[in-house]
A tleap script that builds the chain and sets N, CA, C and O, in Angstrom:
source leaprc.protein.ff14SB
mol = sequence {
  NMET PHE PRO MET MET PRO ALA ILE LEU ARG
  ASN PHE PHE SER LYS ARG ALA THR ARG ARG
  TYR PRO PRO MET THR ARG GLU PRO PHE ALA
  GLU VAL ARG GLY GLU LEU LYS ASN GLU GLY
  SER VAL CYS THR LEU CYS GLY VAL CYS ALA
  VAL LYS CYS PRO SER GLN CYS ILE VAL VAL
  ASP LYS LYS ASN ALA THR TRP GLN TRP ASP
  PRO PHE ALA CYS VAL TYR CYS GLY VAL CYS
  VAL ASP SER CYS LYS THR GLY SER LEU ARG
  GLN GLU PRO LEU TYR ARG LYS ALA ALA THR
  GLY ARG GLU ILE VAL SER VAL LYS ILE VAL
  LEU LYS GLU GLN THR CLYS
}
set mol.1.N position { 79.882 118.560 81.550 }
set mol.1.CA position { 79.382 117.603 82.519 }
set mol.1.C position { 79.627 116.178 82.045 }
set mol.1.O position { 79.912 115.301 82.861 }
set mol.2.N position { 79.525 115.932 80.765 }
set mol.2.CA position { 79.689 114.566 80.269 }
set mol.2.C position { 81.105 114.017 80.457 }
set mol.2.O position { 81.243 112.817 80.695 }
set mol.3.N position { 82.167 114.830 80.363 }
set mol.3.CA position { 83.495 114.272 80.638 }
set mol.3.C position { 83.665 113.832 82.093 }
set mol.3.O position { 84.484 112.958 82.377 }
set mol.4.N position { 82.904 114.425 83.019 }
set mol.4.CA position { 83.021 114.077 84.439 }
set mol.4.C position { 82.160 112.883 84.831 }
set mol.4.O position { 82.326 112.353 85.930 }
set mol.5.N position { 81.260 112.449 83.985 }
set mol.5.CA position { 80.301 111.412 84.336 }
set mol.5.C position { 80.962 110.081 84.734 }
set mol.5.O position { 80.493 109.468 85.692 }
set mol.6.N position { 82.013 109.596 84.066 }
set mol.6.CA position { 82.634 108.336 84.532 }
set mol.6.C position { 83.206 108.438 85.946 }
set mol.6.O position { 83.089 107.499 86.733 }
set mol.7.N position { 83.824 109.575 86.270 }
set mol.7.CA position { 84.379 109.752 87.613 }
set mol.7.C position { 83.263 109.836 88.649 }
set mol.7.O position { 83.399 109.298 89.747 }
set mol.8.N position { 82.168 110.501 88.314 }
set mol.8.CA position { 81.041 110.611 89.243 }
set mol.8.C position { 80.444 109.236 89.517 }
set mol.8.O position { 80.184 108.896 90.671 }
set mol.9.N position { 80.227 108.459 88.492 }
set mol.9.CA position { 79.647 107.121 88.675 }
set mol.9.C position { 80.595 106.190 89.424 }
set mol.9.O position { 80.161 105.399 90.261 }
set mol.10.N position { 81.895 106.285 89.121 }
set mol.10.CA position { 82.876 105.448 89.808 }
set mol.10.C position { 82.898 105.767 91.305 }
set mol.10.O position { 82.939 104.850 92.126 }
set mol.11.N position { 82.873 107.038 91.668 }
set mol.11.CA position { 82.866 107.427 93.077 }
set mol.11.C position { 81.543 107.099 93.762 }
set mol.11.O position { 81.515 106.805 94.957 }
set mol.12.N position { 80.470 107.148 93.020 }
set mol.12.CA position { 79.160 106.881 93.601 }
set mol.12.C position { 78.994 105.408 93.976 }
set mol.12.O position { 78.346 105.095 94.975 }
set mol.13.N position { 79.569 104.510 93.194 }
set mol.13.CA position { 79.385 103.080 93.439 }
set mol.13.C position { 80.564 102.399 94.131 }
set mol.13.O position { 80.487 101.203 94.410 }
set mol.14.N position { 81.638 103.109 94.414 }
set mol.14.CA position { 82.776 102.504 95.116 }
set mol.14.C position { 82.605 102.684 96.620 }
set mol.14.O position { 81.703 103.390 97.071 }
set mol.15.N position { 83.487 102.034 97.398 }
set mol.15.CA position { 83.388 102.162 98.851 }
set mol.15.C position { 83.875 103.544 99.294 }
set mol.15.O position { 84.556 104.241 98.542 }
set mol.16.N position { 83.520 103.929 100.512 }
set mol.16.CA position { 83.832 105.255 101.029 }
set mol.16.C position { 85.334 105.449 101.216 }
set mol.16.O position { 86.055 104.517 101.575 }
set mol.17.N position { 85.784 106.659 100.969 }
set mol.17.CA position { 87.196 106.990 101.144 }
set mol.17.C position { 87.486 107.477 102.553 }
set mol.17.O position { 88.647 107.511 102.963 }
set mol.18.N position { 86.467 107.852 103.298 }
set mol.18.CA position { 86.642 108.343 104.659 }
set mol.18.C position { 86.044 107.360 105.643 }
set mol.18.O position { 85.334 106.435 105.250 }
set mol.19.N position { 86.332 107.557 106.937 }
set mol.19.CA position { 85.778 106.695 107.975 }
set mol.19.C position { 85.125 107.560 109.038 }
set mol.19.O position { 85.465 108.733 109.192 }
set mol.20.N position { 84.204 106.986 109.755 }
set mol.20.CA position { 83.509 107.723 110.809 }
set mol.20.C position { 84.417 107.840 112.028 }
set mol.20.O position { 85.106 106.886 112.389 }
set mol.21.N position { 84.416 109.015 112.660 }
set mol.21.CA position { 85.224 109.246 113.849 }
set mol.21.C position { 84.295 109.685 114.965 }
set mol.21.O position { 83.396 110.483 114.697 }
set mol.22.N position { 84.444 109.233 116.162 }
set mol.22.CA position { 85.442 108.383 116.796 }
set mol.22.C position { 85.151 106.893 116.792 }
set mol.22.O position { 86.013 106.138 117.243 }
set mol.23.N position { 83.984 106.393 116.311 }
set mol.23.CA position { 83.790 104.936 116.401 }
set mol.23.C position { 84.862 104.107 115.704 }
set mol.23.O position { 85.143 102.991 116.140 }
set mol.24.N position { 85.461 104.612 114.645 }
set mol.24.CA position { 86.478 103.847 113.929 }
set mol.24.C position { 87.817 104.562 114.032 }
set mol.24.O position { 88.171 105.352 113.157 }
set mol.25.N position { 88.557 104.288 115.092 }
set mol.25.CA position { 89.882 104.893 115.244 }
set mol.25.C position { 90.930 103.908 114.764 }
set mol.25.O position { 90.677 102.704 114.713 }
set mol.26.N position { 92.085 104.401 114.420 }
set mol.26.CA position { 93.175 103.537 113.983 }
set mol.26.C position { 94.422 103.850 114.785 }
set mol.26.O position { 94.484 104.857 115.490 }
set mol.27.N position { 95.394 102.997 114.675 }
set mol.27.CA position { 96.656 103.178 115.382 }
set mol.27.C position { 97.362 104.427 114.853 }
set mol.27.O position { 97.328 104.694 113.652 }
set mol.28.N position { 98.001 105.192 115.740 }
set mol.28.CA position { 98.722 106.381 115.263 }
set mol.28.C position { 99.947 105.988 114.443 }
set mol.28.O position { 100.454 104.871 114.547 }
set mol.29.N position { 100.399 106.916 113.642 }
set mol.29.CA position { 101.574 106.687 112.818 }
set mol.29.C position { 102.824 106.593 113.689 }
set mol.29.O position { 102.813 107.016 114.845 }
set mol.30.N position { 103.882 106.048 113.141 }
set mol.30.CA position { 105.148 105.932 113.875 }
set mol.30.C position { 105.706 107.321 114.147 }
set mol.30.O position { 105.650 108.199 113.286 }
set mol.31.N position { 106.240 107.517 115.339 }
set mol.31.CA position { 106.846 108.768 115.783 }
set mol.31.C position { 105.874 109.949 115.733 }
set mol.31.O position { 106.264 111.067 115.397 }
set mol.32.N position { 104.615 109.694 116.067 }
set mol.32.CA position { 103.630 110.768 116.103 }
set mol.32.C position { 103.865 111.632 117.337 }
set mol.32.O position { 104.222 111.119 118.397 }
set mol.33.N position { 103.666 112.927 117.202 }
set mol.33.CA position { 103.802 113.845 118.338 }
set mol.33.C position { 102.406 114.125 118.869 }
set mol.33.O position { 101.673 114.944 118.315 }
set mol.34.N position { 102.049 113.449 119.933 }
set mol.34.CA position { 100.705 113.542 120.467 }
set mol.34.C position { 100.613 114.414 121.698 }
set mol.34.O position { 101.248 115.465 121.787 }
set mol.35.N position { 99.814 113.963 122.642 }
set mol.35.CA position { 99.498 114.742 123.836 }
set mol.35.C position { 100.740 115.027 124.680 }
set mol.35.O position { 101.592 114.158 124.864 }
set mol.36.N position { 100.827 116.241 125.184 }
set mol.36.CA position { 101.970 116.692 125.975 }
set mol.36.C position { 101.791 116.302 127.436 }
set mol.36.O position { 100.716 116.487 128.007 }
set mol.37.N position { 102.840 115.766 128.034 }
set mol.37.CA position { 102.835 115.381 129.446 }
set mol.37.C position { 104.027 116.025 130.143 }
set mol.37.O position { 105.099 116.166 129.556 }
set mol.38.N position { 103.828 116.415 131.407 }
set mol.38.CA position { 104.904 116.993 132.209 }
set mol.38.C position { 105.073 116.154 133.467 }
set mol.38.O position { 104.117 115.926 134.209 }
set mol.39.N position { 106.272 115.708 133.693 }
set mol.39.CA position { 106.614 114.952 134.902 }
set mol.39.C position { 106.907 115.968 136.000 }
set mol.39.O position { 107.983 116.566 136.037 }
set mol.40.N position { 105.943 116.155 136.887 }
set mol.40.CA position { 106.036 117.191 137.916 }
set mol.40.C position { 107.183 117.025 138.878 }
set mol.40.O position { 107.679 118.015 139.415 }
set mol.41.N position { 107.624 115.792 139.116 }
set mol.41.CA position { 108.711 115.585 140.072 }
set mol.41.C position { 110.074 115.953 139.494 }
set mol.41.O position { 111.030 116.135 140.247 }
set mol.42.N position { 110.179 116.066 138.173 }
set mol.42.CA position { 111.449 116.381 137.527 }
set mol.42.C position { 111.523 117.855 137.125 }
set mol.42.O position { 112.615 118.416 137.034 }
set mol.43.N position { 110.388 118.476 136.886 }
set mol.43.CA position { 110.328 119.866 136.405 }
set mol.43.C position { 110.904 120.828 137.452 }
set mol.43.O position { 110.630 120.698 138.645 }
set mol.44.N position { 111.710 121.799 136.984 }
set mol.44.CA position { 112.316 122.792 137.869 }
set mol.44.C position { 111.714 124.179 137.692 }
set mol.44.O position { 112.211 125.143 138.275 }
set mol.45.N position { 110.648 124.299 136.893 }
set mol.45.CA position { 109.977 125.570 136.615 }
set mol.45.C position { 110.939 126.610 136.043 }
set mol.45.O position { 110.857 127.787 136.392 }
set mol.46.N position { 111.834 126.191 135.181 }
set mol.46.CA position { 112.799 127.129 134.600 }
set mol.46.C position { 112.130 128.071 133.598 }
set mol.46.O position { 112.596 129.196 133.417 }
set mol.47.N position { 111.051 127.639 132.945 }
set mol.47.CA position { 110.315 128.489 132.021 }
set mol.47.C position { 110.832 128.498 130.604 }
set mol.47.O position { 110.328 129.259 129.778 }
set mol.48.N position { 111.818 127.682 130.292 }
set mol.48.CA position { 112.355 127.646 128.935 }
set mol.48.C position { 111.298 127.145 127.948 }
set mol.48.O position { 111.227 127.632 126.819 }
set mol.49.N position { 110.486 126.188 128.361 }
set mol.49.CA position { 109.446 125.655 127.483 }
set mol.49.C position { 108.429 126.735 127.127 }
set mol.49.O position { 107.958 126.786 125.991 }
set mol.50.N position { 108.088 127.589 128.072 }
set mol.50.CA position { 107.126 128.667 127.817 }
set mol.50.C position { 107.706 129.718 126.886 }
set mol.50.O position { 106.986 130.289 126.066 }
set mol.51.N position { 109.004 129.978 127.007 }
set mol.51.CA position { 109.653 130.971 126.151 }
set mol.51.C position { 109.787 130.442 124.726 }
set mol.51.O position { 109.565 131.185 123.769 }
set mol.52.N position { 110.144 129.178 124.575 }
set mol.52.CA position { 110.383 128.594 123.255 }
set mol.52.C position { 109.107 128.218 122.507 }
set mol.52.O position { 109.146 128.043 121.290 }
set mol.53.N position { 107.982 128.089 123.201 }
set mol.53.CA position { 106.727 127.653 122.585 }
set mol.53.C position { 106.259 128.661 121.537 }
set mol.53.O position { 106.015 129.817 121.881 }
set mol.54.N position { 106.125 128.262 120.269 }
set mol.54.CA position { 105.713 129.214 119.236 }
set mol.54.C position { 104.251 129.647 119.361 }
set mol.54.O position { 103.907 130.745 118.924 }
set mol.55.N position { 103.395 128.828 119.936 }
set mol.55.CA position { 101.983 129.198 120.073 }
set mol.55.C position { 101.665 129.791 121.444 }
set mol.55.O position { 100.522 130.163 121.706 }
set mol.56.N position { 102.657 129.880 122.311 }
set mol.56.CA position { 102.518 130.449 123.655 }
set mol.56.C position { 101.375 129.807 124.432 }
set mol.56.O position { 100.561 130.499 125.043 }
set mol.57.N position { 101.324 128.495 124.404 }
set mol.57.CA position { 100.260 127.773 125.106 }
set mol.57.C position { 100.701 127.276 126.478 }
set mol.57.O position { 99.904 126.672 127.195 }
set mol.58.N position { 101.958 127.520 126.859 }
set mol.58.CA position { 102.484 127.080 128.151 }
set mol.58.C position { 102.697 128.298 129.044 }
set mol.58.O position { 103.288 129.297 128.633 }
set mol.59.N position { 102.198 128.190 130.285 }
set mol.59.CA position { 102.369 129.258 131.273 }
set mol.59.C position { 103.046 128.649 132.495 }
set mol.59.O position { 102.541 127.684 133.069 }
set mol.60.N position { 104.181 129.205 132.893 }
set mol.60.CA position { 104.917 128.743 134.069 }
set mol.60.C position { 104.803 129.819 135.139 }
set mol.60.O position { 105.235 130.955 134.943 }
set mol.61.N position { 104.220 129.451 136.264 }
set mol.61.CA position { 104.057 130.376 137.387 }
set mol.61.C position { 104.972 129.909 138.518 }
set mol.61.O position { 104.648 128.974 139.249 }
set mol.62.N position { 106.121 130.576 138.647 }
set mol.62.CA position { 107.099 130.174 139.669 }
set mol.62.C position { 106.618 130.496 141.069 }
set mol.62.O position { 106.960 129.791 142.018 }
set mol.63.N position { 105.820 131.562 141.212 }
set mol.63.CA position { 105.345 131.961 142.530 }
set mol.63.C position { 104.414 130.908 143.132 }
set mol.63.O position { 104.545 130.556 144.305 }
set mol.64.N position { 103.483 130.409 142.331 }
set mol.64.CA position { 102.533 129.395 142.804 }
set mol.64.C position { 102.968 127.973 142.487 }
set mol.64.O position { 102.257 127.022 142.811 }
set mol.65.N position { 104.126 127.818 141.857 }
set mol.65.CA position { 104.692 126.511 141.498 }
set mol.65.C position { 103.722 125.694 140.653 }
set mol.65.O position { 103.440 124.536 140.957 }
set mol.66.N position { 103.215 126.315 139.582 }
set mol.66.CA position { 102.319 125.603 138.674 }
set mol.66.C position { 102.806 125.730 137.243 }
set mol.66.O position { 103.424 126.722 136.857 }
set mol.67.N position { 102.514 124.710 136.480 }
set mol.67.CA position { 102.814 124.648 135.053 }
set mol.67.C position { 101.498 124.376 134.346 }
set mol.67.O position { 100.842 123.375 134.632 }
set mol.68.N position { 101.098 125.255 133.422 }
set mol.68.CA position { 99.822 125.105 132.729 }
set mol.68.C position { 100.047 124.994 131.234 }
set mol.68.O position { 100.951 125.609 130.669 }
set mol.69.N position { 99.193 124.186 130.607 }
set mol.69.CA position { 99.268 123.952 129.173 }
set mol.69.C position { 97.866 124.011 128.593 }
set mol.69.O position { 96.952 123.365 129.106 }
set mol.70.N position { 97.689 124.784 127.524 }
set mol.70.CA position { 96.407 124.912 126.837 }
set mol.70.C position { 96.439 124.024 125.594 }
set mol.70.O position { 97.053 124.396 124.594 }
set mol.71.N position { 95.791 122.857 125.636 }
set mol.71.CA position { 95.859 121.948 124.492 }
set mol.71.C position { 95.145 122.472 123.256 }
set mol.71.O position { 95.425 122.008 122.150 }
set mol.72.N position { 94.229 123.428 123.411 }
set mol.72.CA position { 93.522 123.958 122.256 }
set mol.72.C position { 94.349 124.998 121.510 }
set mol.72.O position { 94.062 125.291 120.349 }
set mol.73.N position { 95.360 125.557 122.146 }
set mol.73.CA position { 96.249 126.508 121.488 }
set mol.73.C position { 97.522 125.831 120.979 }
set mol.73.O position { 98.238 126.396 120.153 }
set mol.74.N position { 97.800 124.642 121.463 }
set mol.74.CA position { 99.030 123.924 121.109 }
set mol.74.C position { 98.979 123.437 119.664 }
set mol.74.O position { 97.939 122.980 119.188 }
set mol.75.N position { 100.110 123.540 118.974 }
set mol.75.CA position { 100.215 123.041 117.602 }
set mol.75.C position { 100.985 121.717 117.546 }
set mol.75.O position { 101.230 121.192 116.460 }
set mol.76.N position { 101.367 121.176 118.704 }
set mol.76.CA position { 102.030 119.875 118.831 }
set mol.76.C position { 103.296 119.791 117.981 }
set mol.76.O position { 103.539 118.791 117.304 }
set mol.77.N position { 104.093 120.849 118.026 }
set mol.77.CA position { 105.325 120.899 117.238 }
set mol.77.C position { 106.486 120.186 117.925 }
set mol.77.O position { 107.386 119.695 117.244 }
set mol.78.N position { 106.490 120.117 119.253 }
set mol.78.CA position { 107.551 119.442 119.981 }
set mol.78.C position { 108.737 120.315 120.327 }
set mol.78.O position { 109.742 119.803 120.821 }
set mol.79.N position { 108.661 121.616 120.088 }
set mol.79.CA position { 109.768 122.518 120.410 }
set mol.79.C position { 110.000 122.559 121.917 }
set mol.79.O position { 111.143 122.587 122.374 }
set mol.80.N position { 108.916 122.560 122.687 }
set mol.80.CA position { 109.045 122.609 124.143 }
set mol.80.C position { 109.720 121.347 124.675 }
set mol.80.O position { 110.512 121.419 125.614 }
set mol.81.N position { 109.417 120.209 124.093 }
set mol.81.CA position { 110.027 118.942 124.520 }
set mol.81.C position { 111.516 118.951 124.198 }
set mol.81.O position { 112.331 118.507 125.006 }
set mol.82.N position { 111.869 119.452 123.027 }
set mol.82.CA position { 113.279 119.511 122.638 }
set mol.82.C position { 114.078 120.502 123.482 }
set mol.82.O position { 115.270 120.298 123.712 }
set mol.83.N position { 113.431 121.575 123.946 }
set mol.83.CA position { 114.150 122.595 124.705 }
set mol.83.C position { 114.174 122.338 126.207 }
set mol.83.O position { 114.874 123.048 126.929 }
set mol.84.N position { 113.436 121.350 126.699 }
set mol.84.CA position { 113.393 121.070 128.134 }
set mol.84.C position { 114.730 120.498 128.591 }
set mol.84.O position { 115.149 119.436 128.131 }
set mol.85.N position { 115.397 121.210 129.501 }
set mol.85.CA position { 116.726 120.804 129.958 }
set mol.85.C position { 116.688 119.608 130.894 }
set mol.85.O position { 117.626 118.811 130.920 }
set mol.86.N position { 115.605 119.471 131.667 }
set mol.86.CA position { 115.527 118.380 132.644 }
set mol.86.C position { 114.885 117.115 132.079 }
set mol.86.O position { 114.961 116.053 132.697 }
set mol.87.N position { 114.256 117.220 130.912 }
set mol.87.CA position { 113.595 116.057 130.327 }
set mol.87.C position { 112.250 115.749 130.963 }
set mol.87.O position { 111.763 114.624 130.854 }
set mol.88.N position { 111.645 116.719 131.619 }
set mol.88.CA position { 110.363 116.467 132.276 }
set mol.88.C position { 109.201 116.472 131.288 }
set mol.88.O position { 108.149 115.900 131.575 }
set mol.89.N position { 109.372 117.107 130.134 }
set mol.89.CA position { 108.316 117.132 129.119 }
set mol.89.C position { 108.491 115.989 128.133 }
set mol.89.O position { 109.605 115.660 127.725 }
set mol.90.N position { 107.369 115.394 127.761 }
set mol.90.CA position { 107.391 114.357 126.732 }
set mol.90.C position { 106.053 114.391 126.006 }
set mol.90.O position { 105.062 114.901 126.528 }
set mol.91.N position { 106.040 113.849 124.811 }
set mol.91.CA position { 104.801 113.755 124.056 }
set mol.91.C position { 104.423 112.293 123.921 }
set mol.91.O position { 105.205 111.477 123.433 }
set mol.92.N position { 103.213 111.972 124.361 }
set mol.92.CA position { 102.701 110.611 124.259 }
set mol.92.C position { 102.414 110.284 122.791 }
set mol.92.O position { 101.997 111.166 122.040 }
set mol.93.N position { 102.626 109.060 122.378 }
set mol.93.CA position { 102.375 108.708 120.971 }
set mol.93.C position { 100.898 108.447 120.680 }
set mol.93.O position { 100.574 107.586 119.863 }
set mol.94.N position { 100.013 109.172 121.331 }
set mol.94.CA position { 98.581 109.041 121.104 }
set mol.94.C position { 97.976 110.418 120.898 }
set mol.94.O position { 98.436 111.404 121.474 }
set mol.95.N position { 96.947 110.479 120.078 }
set mol.95.CA position { 96.233 111.727 119.884 }
set mol.95.C position { 95.296 111.968 121.056 }
set mol.95.O position { 94.869 111.022 121.719 }
set mol.96.N position { 94.974 113.229 121.312 }
set mol.96.CA position { 94.016 113.563 122.366 }
set mol.96.C position { 92.628 113.129 121.931 }
set mol.96.O position { 92.310 113.138 120.742 }
set mol.97.N position { 91.818 112.756 122.882 }
set mol.97.CA position { 90.426 112.406 122.614 }
set mol.97.C position { 89.641 113.680 122.310 }
set mol.97.O position { 90.037 114.773 122.713 }
set mol.98.N position { 88.558 113.532 121.616 }
set mol.98.CA position { 87.699 114.670 121.314 }
set mol.98.C position { 87.125 115.228 122.610 }
set mol.98.O position { 86.730 114.468 123.494 }
set mol.99.N position { 87.077 116.546 122.724 }
set mol.99.CA position { 86.599 117.197 123.944 }
set mol.99.C position { 85.331 117.984 123.651 }
set mol.99.O position { 85.149 118.506 122.551 }
set mol.100.N position { 84.465 118.061 124.641 }
set mol.100.CA position { 83.229 118.819 124.478 }
set mol.100.C position { 83.355 120.245 124.992 }
set mol.100.O position { 82.504 121.084 124.697 }
set mol.101.N position { 84.399 120.531 125.751 }
set mol.101.CA position { 84.607 121.874 126.288 }
set mol.101.C position { 86.083 122.200 126.363 }
set mol.101.O position { 86.934 121.318 126.249 }
set mol.102.N position { 86.376 123.464 126.554 }
set mol.102.CA position { 87.766 123.902 126.641 }
set mol.102.C position { 88.306 123.616 128.036 }
set mol.102.O position { 87.623 123.839 129.036 }
set mol.103.N position { 89.532 123.123 128.091 }
set mol.103.CA position { 90.155 122.796 129.366 }
set mol.103.C position { 91.619 123.215 129.343 }
set mol.103.O position { 92.244 123.277 128.285 }
set mol.104.N position { 92.144 123.497 130.503 }
set mol.104.CA position { 93.558 123.831 130.679 }
set mol.104.C position { 94.163 122.749 131.566 }
set mol.104.O position { 93.631 122.443 132.633 }
set mol.105.N position { 95.277 122.172 131.120 }
set mol.105.CA position { 95.961 121.154 131.899 }
set mol.105.C position { 96.914 121.862 132.846 }
set mol.105.O position { 97.776 122.625 132.409 }
set mol.106.N position { 96.764 121.613 134.135 }
set mol.106.CA position { 97.585 122.270 135.141 }
set mol.106.C position { 98.299 121.213 135.985 }
set mol.106.O position { 97.698 120.225 136.407 }
set mol.107.N position { 99.587 121.441 136.219 }
set mol.107.CA position { 100.395 120.520 137.012 }
set mol.107.C position { 100.999 121.300 138.162 }
set mol.107.O position { 101.656 122.319 137.948 }
set mol.108.N position { 100.782 120.830 139.381 }
set mol.108.CA position { 101.391 121.433 140.570 }
set mol.108.C position { 102.783 120.830 140.727 }
set mol.108.O position { 102.934 119.610 140.790 }
set mol.109.N position { 103.784 121.677 140.787 }
set mol.109.CA position { 105.175 121.242 140.858 }
set mol.109.C position { 105.666 121.363 142.307 }
set mol.109.O position { 105.477 122.394 142.952 }
set mol.110.N position { 106.287 120.313 142.797 }
set mol.110.CA position { 106.900 120.334 144.118 }
set mol.110.C position { 108.401 120.375 143.904 }
set mol.110.O position { 109.011 119.380 143.513 }
set mol.111.N position { 108.979 121.511 144.158 }
set mol.111.CA position { 110.412 121.672 143.981 }
set mol.111.C position { 111.174 120.973 145.102 }
set mol.111.O position { 110.675 120.843 146.220 }
set mol.112.N position { 112.382 120.526 144.792 }
set mol.112.CA position { 113.180 119.790 145.774 }
set mol.112.C position { 113.586 120.663 146.939 }
set mol.112.O position { 113.769 120.160 148.048 }
set mol.113.N position { 113.733 121.969 146.717 }
set mol.113.CA position { 114.106 122.871 147.805 }
set mol.113.C position { 112.957 122.982 148.812 }
set mol.113.O position { 113.192 123.199 150.001 }
set mol.114.N position { 111.709 122.833 148.335 }
set mol.114.CA position { 110.559 122.943 149.219 }
set mol.114.C position { 110.400 121.701 150.090 }
set mol.114.O position { 109.839 121.784 151.183 }
set mol.115.N position { 110.883 120.561 149.627 }
set mol.115.CA position { 110.692 119.314 150.378 }
set mol.115.C position { 111.708 119.154 151.486 }
set mol.115.O position { 111.517 118.302 152.354 }
set mol.116.N position { 112.782 119.933 151.502 }
set mol.116.CA position { 113.805 119.780 152.544 }
set mol.116.C position { 113.406 120.417 153.824 }
set mol.116.O position { 114.160 120.374 154.796 }
savepdb mol mol.pdb
quit
């Protein structure tokens, strides 16, 4: 115990190494992969993002023309964004806010063939 005493006293009287969250937030790091967004007007419901997703958090329903994303299952790797052929997926450079309950992000897609 005596060899550890200088480190214990130094840590006890120095300033905190951590910060309180969420009152003290900071700017995200450069090129951070944050919250996933889907541009519904560009998406073609091809389903490549759902197939390539390693955590299987994306569900594409072609029959009902919906795209769903489970942010609690997502690992924010960016594979879906890289594999999107139309460029409708992007990751915002911000982290998601703390949530009190589980939610699923759902986007209704209007295909160009339906609008004609």
